[in-house]
N, C-alpha and C positions, 0 to 999 in steps of 0.2 A: 271315400272311394279313391282308387289309384288314378286320380286325374291331375293334370298339371296345376290345377288350382291349389292342390295340396302341396305343391312344390314352391309356393310363394313366388309366383311369376311377377306379381306387382312389386314385391320387395326386391326381386332380382333387377327389375327394370329401373327402380329407384337407385339401387346400388350402381348399376351400370352408368347411370347418368351423373350421379353426384360423387361417387368415390373412386372412379377409375384412375384419376390423376393421383389421388392419395394412395391408392394401392401401388401404382407405379413407383412413386417416391419411396413407399414403405419397402417394397421388395428389393429395390436397389440399395437401400440403406442397410438392410439386414446382412449380417455375416453368419455363414453357417459353418459348422465343423465339416472338414473334408471327409467324404465317404467313398470307399472304393466300390465301384459297381462294375459288373461285367459289361463289356461294350457290345453294341449291336450295330453292325455297319450300315444297316438299312436306313438309319435315322439321320444320315448326313444330309444336312440341308444348308443352302447358302445363307449367309448373314445378310441383313438389310431388311427391305420391306417384307411384312408378313404375306405369305402365300394365300390367296383367296380363291384359287381355282381347285375344284375337287379333283380333277384328273391329275393335276400336278402333285397334289398332296398324296394321292394314291401311288404316283411314281416314286416319290421320295420315301414312301413307307415300305417299299419292297425290301426284303432282307437279302441284299446283295452287297458285294464288296469289290466293285470295279470302279476305280477313281476316274478312268478315262471316259466311260459312258456317262458318268455323273457330270464331268466337265462339258461333254457334248450337250447334255440335257440342260444344264445351267445356261450355257450360251444361247440356246434356243428359247428357253423360258424368259430370259432377260429381254428379249425383243418386246414382250408384252409390257415392260416398264417404260418403253420408249415410243411405242406406236401411237398411243393416245395423243401425245403432243407432237407427233410426226418428226421425231428427232432421228433424221435418216443417217447421220454420221455414226452415232453409237450403234444403230441397227446394223449398218454395214460392217462395223467392227465385230459384232457378234456373229454375223454370217461368215466372216473371214476366219474367225476362230473355229467355228464348226467345220468349215472346209478343210482347215489344216488338220484338225483332229482326224477327220475321215480319210484324208489322203496319206498321212504318215503314221497314224496310230491305229489303224483298223485291226491289226493283229492283237493289240492290247485289249480291244473290245471283245474279239472273238475267243480269246484265251479262257474267258469265264463261261463259255458255252459248252455244254456236254457234246461229245463227238456226234451222237445220234441227232442232235438238233442243229449242228453247224450249217448244213445246207439251207435250212429255213432262216437262220440268222444271217447268212451271207446274202440271201435274197432281200432281206429287210434292210441290211446295210446299203445294198445297191439302190433300194428304193429311197432311202434317206439321202443318199448322195444326189440322186436325180432331183429330189424335192429341194434340197439346199441350192442347187443350180438354178431352179426355177424361182426360188425365193430371192436369189441375188438379182435376177432379171426384174422381178416385181418391185424390188427396192429401187433399182436403177430407174424404173418407170414411175416411181413414187405412187404406186397403186396400193393404197392403204388396205382396201377390202381384200385384195388378193393376198397381200402379205399376211393378214390375219388368218385367212383360210388355209393357206399353205403351211403356216407355222403350226396350226392345230393338227393338220394331217401328218406332218413330219413327226411331231412329238408323240403321236399315237403309235407310229412305227417304232420310235425310240423306246416307248413303253413296252411294246411287244418284244423288243430285243432284251430289255431288262427282265421281263418275265421269264424268258428262256434261261436266264442265268440262275434262277432259283432251282436248286436241285433237291432240297429236302426241307421239311418244316423245321424252323429254327430252334424250337424248344419243346419241352414236355409240359403239358398242362398238369397242375397239381392233382394228385390222385383223389382228393376230396371232391373233385368235380367230374369224376369218371362216369357218374350217373347221368350226366347231361350231354346233349349232342355237341359236337365240336366241328368246326369248319377248318380243315387243314389245308388252307389256301384261300382262294377267292371265288366268288360266285356273282353272277349278274342276275338281278331280279327285275322283271317287268311288272310294274304296278299299274294295271289298267283302271282308270277312274271314270266317272261320268263326264269329265271334262277332257279326257285324253290319257295318254300313257306316259309314265315316269319310269325311266330305267336307272337302277341303282346298283353300284358295285359295292358288294359286302366284303369286308376285309378280315379274313380269319388269321392273317399273319400278325395282326395287332390285337385282335379281340376274338380269339377262337371260340370261346364259350358263348359269348353274346351273339356272334355271327352264326354259330351253329344252331343256336336256339331259334334265331330268326328264320334261317333257311329251312329248318325242320318244320316250322309252323307254316311257312309259305307252301312247302310241299304237301302238307296236310290239307291245304285249302282253308286254313283257319281264318285268314283275312278277307276271304271272298264275301262280299256283301256288307262288310262292316262300314259304318259311317266315320267320318272325321268328327271327333267329339269336342275339340276345342280349337279355335283359330284366333291367334293374336297377330294383328297386322305388323309386318316387319319384324316378327319375333318367332312364332311357333305355330305348327299345324300338327295336331296329335290325333292318333287313331289306335286301334287294337284292343278296345274294350268290348268283350263279347256280350251278347244278349244275356239278360238274367242278372242274378245277384253277384256273380263272380266278376272279379276285376282283372283276371288273368287267365292263363291256360291251365285246365285240369287234365293231367296226363291220363288218358284212358287205360294205360297199362298198369298204373299204380293207384288211380283214383285220387291222386294228391295234386295239390297246387304246385305247379313248377315255378320256383323262383330261381333267379340267376344272380350271380354276384356282380357287384361293381367291379369293372375290369378296365384298367388304364395302363397302357404301355407308354413309358416315359422315354423321351429321346435319349439315345446313347445307352439304354439298358437292354438286356437280353430278354427278359421276361416281363409280363404285365405285373402290376400291383393289384392284389385282389382284396375286396371287402373294406376298403377305407378310402376316403377322399384324400387327395393330395393336400388339401387344406388341413384336414385333421391329422395328417401324417407330418405336418410342419414342413412340407416340401413346396413352399410358395413359388419358388423360382423354377421348378421343374416344368418342362414343356411336353405335353402329350404328343406322340407321333401323329395322332389324328385329332387335330384341334377343331374347335368351333369357329372356323374362320372362312368357311365357304358357304355360299347360298345353297341350301339343299343338303347340309350336313345331317346325317341320320343318326339318331341316338335313342337310348332306352329311357323311358319314363320310369320313375320309381317314387316311393314315399320319401320325403326329404330326410326324415330322421332314421331311415333304415337303408343303408347302402346296398344291402343284398335282397331288396324287395322287388326288383324288376321281374317281369314275367313275359307279357305279350304286348303291352302298350309301348309304342314308339312315337317319335316325333321328328319332323323335318324342322331344322333350324333355318329360319328365313333371315339370313344375315343382312344387317343394315349397318354399314360402316359408321354412320353418325351416332347410332345408339350403342353399338357394340364394336368398338375399333378392333380390327384383327390384331392379335397378339396381346390384348388386354381383356380377355373375356373371362368373366367370373364363373362361367359354366365349366371351363376347362378343368379337368380333374375332379369334377363333382358328379358328372354323368358320363356313361360310357358311350362314346362315339364308335360306330362299327361300320361306317361307310359314307359314301357320298352319291348324290344324284349326278349322273353324267349326261343325261338327256331328259328333256321335258320341262325345262325352266318355265316356258310359257304356260304350261299346264299347272304347275305348282303355284304360279302367280294367281291363277283364277280360283283355286280350291278354297272352300270356306267350310265352316262348321255345318254339318248336315249333309254335305256331299258324300258320296259313297265310293268305296273301292268295289269295282265290278269283279276283278279277279287279280290275284298276284301269282306269278309263275316264275320258277327258276329256269332261265333260258341258257345259262352257261355255268359250268362249275359244279353241277350236282354231284359229280364223282368225288368231290372234296369233302362231302359231308360224312362225318363218322357218327353213327348212332350207337348209343350204348347197348350192350347185350342185356336183355331182360331175363 
């Protein structure tokens, strides 16, 4: 059956513990022929520590090309690198940089906003300015909790500004997948479980076929009442196996099993790679736009030997830095990540095998779902 046990979870865990250093040394020692790829501006991310926050990863995954707003975002995200150790000096420097950007380069941010959306963007910029001012006061008072709270709120507004910059879907999905639903943008799904609700942002900009399949199934009520079928502490929580002999979704319109391809968008490329793992493609050093580096990463389950065998089963990746260091994850490029949990970590912490999904509903972005004409 299409369960995680078929995906060699134990072997993956042993690899992650014993070969991560070897892989790191190996990949850095390899030399590859240079290949020309179309560039995708959305994947611009700062060098340094791997990003482990789902919301931040979603911001960086947006297909936009505005360097100023990215600099603003990076200066605010960087606060998280210093707040745990209460390094107030570097935090003050980050806030000063954000303030300068907002005071003298606001027009550079707004130039990427369509005219019809400029009033909304201007309101958001004003909100960010006010938040940065409050953040400066909180740092002066060395109020750590307030700094954390304000940083999160400001970055959400920055993310809203960035989303207003997206004017069109960045690429065409290959025609061979025209029979599958596609998500031409993003959607938010509320997964209500017996232990509480988890909110997930599904990213069609990076994985439109996988995201479209998931949102379509949610809208059909497919996941309502289904149990979590596998739980591995600090690793994975899986669901989506329907009752009966089937291991995936049977499309009532065709009577056939719906399988979807492995779909991975690599950083600095324009379109996803389909039907092959990065490992099998010999692209060991390529980094997915949506990596397995955040607690609550949402990805498709599949049969290990069949890249295009995914259907309805998906899993939450329960990121544990000591077991799977961010940036060194052997799952990257082998399974399709299509979103991240943004709310409900305390719920996800409690869920175990046998717990059930009460219901799953699309609460935002349903208009971005494109269903094929039958």
